[in-house]
C-alpha positions, 0 to 999 in steps of 0.5 A: 624904189620907184621914180616918177618922171613928169614933164609937161611941154606946150606944143603949138601946131601951125594947123592948130589941131590936137591929136587924140587916140580915136580912129581905127584900132588894131590892138595886138596881144602883149608880147611874152616876157623874154626868157631869163638869161643865163650867166657864165663865169669869166675868171673872177667875174660873170657875164650875161650870155643871152642876146638882147631881145628884139624890138617889139613895135606895133601901131595900135590905132590911127586917128585920121585917114592913113591908108593901110599901105602907109601904116608900116612906114608910119610905124617906122617914122613914129618909133624912130626917135624912141629907139634912138633914145633907148639904144643910146641911153641904155644899151650903148657904152659908155654907161657912166657918160653916155653920149647925151647929144645922140641919146636925145637927138630925137627930142625937141629942142625945148625938151632936150635941156630938161632931159639932160638934167634928168639923164640919171633917170633917162639913161643908164648913167646912174648905175654906170660906174658899177655896170660892166654889161647891159642887155635888153630883156624887153623892148616893147613900143605900142604906138597911136598915130595922128594922121590928118589927110593921110599925113602923119603929124604925131602920136603917142608911144607907150613903152615897156622896157626892161634891161638887165645890168651886170655889175662888177661884183657879179650882181644883176640889176633889172632896170624897168621903164614904163610910160608914155612919150608924146610925138610930133612932126617938126620942120624937116619932112619925115622927122618926128620928135618926142616933145613930152614924156610921162615915165616911171622907172625903178630898179630891182636888185639882186635879180636871179639868173639861170646858171649854166646848169639850168638851176 
């Protein structure tokens, strides 16, 4: 079943500027899907043996006058709150009761309350009782930045996430999360926060994995 998350949060910037996707572009090819992981028996249970796929992060476009040499720093700055949410909400134990303070540390104060109420959809907690292991099969983040006068003020992160969760009875479920997160720079220099999200999430059950013999 597909779950849709819709959140609208009003943001008032002191400069009164709205960001858009216009500007210089540098589209990158979509990353190849990660290989299907193997599983190996461990007594009565099974375990996923492939490591999580690394983050695939790219800055696709910038609206503004960001210098080429500053793009790498801008990419790290915009991706940081997204990575904090993904790592703490889906990959770190305990899955049943994730640390929501850490998970939503990269959200604006106005959005954290709503995110906590939707933690079952924004984290692995809904499956947490049954899950014994989680790996990331895909962690793709595509960024669009807004940088008036060469200063990063916000942007958008388009995410394509896929996690494999092993349950106690040996079933593998695939958790998919796709959509957009809106980003803004707040207060403290160097801090970017998620102030809105528009995400789809769905779970595939009984996912096949490659056995040790390659079958």
